[in-house]
Structures are given as C-alpha cells and as structure tokens.
C-alpha positions in Angstrom: 97.0 85.1 105.7 93.4 85.7 107.4 94.0 82.6 109.6 97.1 84.3 111.0 95.8 87.4 111.8 92.9 86.1 113.8 91.3 83.0 115.3 88.1 84.1 114.2 87.0 85.8 110.6 83.4 87.4 109.0 82.4 85.4 105.4 80.2 88.2 103.9 78.8 86.0 100.8 76.5 88.1 98.1 75.3 87.4 94.7 78.6 89.0 93.6 81.4 88.9 96.0 82.8 87.1 99.1 84.3 89.1 102.0 86.8 88.2 104.5 86.3 90.7 107.6 88.2 91.6 111.0 86.9 93.7 113.2 89.4 93.2 116.2 87.2 95.8 118.8 89.9 96.2 121.1 91.1 99.4 122.7 94.4 99.7 122.0 94.4 98.8 118.5 93.5 95.0 117.3 93.3 94.2 113.7 91.1 95.2 111.0 90.5 94.0 107.6 87.7 94.3 104.7 89.2 91.6 101.9 87.0 91.7 98.7 86.6 88.6 96.2 85.1 88.7 93.2 83.2 85.2 93.2 83.2 84.9 88.9 87.4 84.5 89.7 86.7 81.5 92.0 84.1 80.2 91.3 82.0 78.7 87.8 78.7 78.1 89.0 77.3 80.6 92.4 74.2 80.0 93.9 73.1 81.8 97.0 69.8 83.2 98.2 69.9 85.7 101.3 67.1 86.2 103.9 65.0 88.4 101.3 65.8 90.3 98.4 66.6 93.8 100.1 69.0 91.7 102.0 70.5 89.4 99.9 73.4 88.6 101.7 74.6 85.9 104.0 77.1 86.5 107.4 79.1 83.9 109.1 81.6 83.7 111.1 84.2 80.9 111.2 87.4 80.0 112.2 89.8 81.0 109.9 92.2 78.2 110.5 89.6 75.5 109.6 88.9 76.7 106.2 92.2 77.5 105.7 93.1 73.4 106.2 90.0 72.7 104.2 91.2 74.9 101.1 94.9 73.6 101.3 93.6 69.9 100.3 91.6 71.3 97.2 94.9 72.6 95.4 95.0 70.2 93.3 91.6 69.3 93.0 89.1 68.9 90.1 86.4 70.3 91.6 85.6 72.0 95.0 82.0 73.1 96.0 81.3 74.7 99.4 77.8 74.6 100.8 75.8 76.0 103.9 74.6 72.8 105.8 72.9 72.0 109.2 74.5 68.6 110.2 73.2 69.0 113.9 74.7 72.4 113.6 75.6 74.8 111.2 78.4 74.1 108.8 79.9 75.2 105.3 80.6 71.8 104.1 83.6 71.9 101.7 83.9 69.0 99.5 87.3 68.3 97.0 87.1 66.5 94.5 90.7 64.5 94.2 91.9 62.4 91.2 94.4 59.4 92.7 96.9 57.8 90.3 94.6 55.5 89.4 92.5 58.1 87.4 89.4 57.5 89.5 88.5 60.2 92.0 87.5 60.6 95.9 85.5 63.3 97.5 86.9 64.9 100.7 84.9 66.6 103.1 85.2 69.0 105.6 82.5 70.2 107.9 83.4 73.8 108.8 81.6 74.9 112.0 79.6 78.1 111.9 77.8 81.1 113.6 75.4 82.3 111.2 75.3 86.5 112.3 71.9 87.9 112.4 70.9 90.6 110.7 70.9 93.1 113.5 74.1 92.7 114.1 75.1 93.4 109.7 75.5 97.3 110.4 79.0 96.4 112.8 80.0 94.7 109.4 79.6 97.4 106.6 82.5 98.2 104.3 84.7 100.7 105.9 84.8 104.6 104.4 88.4 104.7 103.1 89.4 107.9 101.8 91.1 108.5 98.4 95.0 107.7 98.0 97.1 110.0 97.5 100.4 108.8 96.3 103.6 110.3 95.1 106.6 108.7 93.9 109.9 110.4 93.2 111.9 108.6 91.0 115.6 109.9 90.0 116.1 111.3 86.0 115.4 109.4 83.6 119.2 108.9 82.3 120.2 107.9 85.9 118.2 105.0 86.2 
C-alpha cells in the first residue's frame, strides 16, 4: 500500500516499534501517513541499537517499491532476516530462507539502497498530533434491523 502512495518513505526503527512515515510537503496537499507496527507482532528476535541511549532510534529513507518487492519473496518463507549493512553504500539487506521441493532450503538476498537520515532532521519526522476521535453511529431501531 505504501509503495502505491509514494515513491520513497521513511522507516523509523525503535526498540519496540517500526514506523513507516510519508511526509509529502507539497503546497497543494500531498500524502501524509504515519503507520506504526509493533515489532513483537512480526519478529521472534529483534535487536537494534540507536546512536545513543537517549536517541535509541534509526531513521532510514528508502524506495518503498524495493522493500515491497523484497518482502513479496518472503510470503512462503521459512525464515526472514532484515539487517542494516554497508556494501559500498548503506543497505537494508533482506535475507529470505525458502524451502524447495527437495526439502532443502535456499537463501534469497535483496540489498535495498537506503539513505540514513541525520539526527538534526528527526524533528521533521515526529508523530503527528491527532485529535481524539469523535464518532457517532446512528442505527435504526433494533426491531427494524
């Protein structure tokens, strides 16, 4: 879904959450999105270390279509590993362990180029303040339903 909304997105990695952020700064609108995923719902093991104890986060800019393509290969995976690497340029390396028909496994690796966002720009990527929802639902009389 994110790949259809914007070409690039920001991935914020913290010890307990992953956030996908779209901040389109077009004058006449644009798409803004803040998606929060609890890491424990997706990973059995999760290790990350930010720049310091008080700034224990990592912000990355990546092409959302590249991440989407890499994760599509993991649909029937036995194991999935995502890690930050530096292979002549910063990458998010996605390693997918797939089972083959002969019950042996093979590993498919995707290196997604990323841009590490410096700490001075983090303030522009903070969670938006959203007012409390005010929702009312009017239903017909229970007998009618």
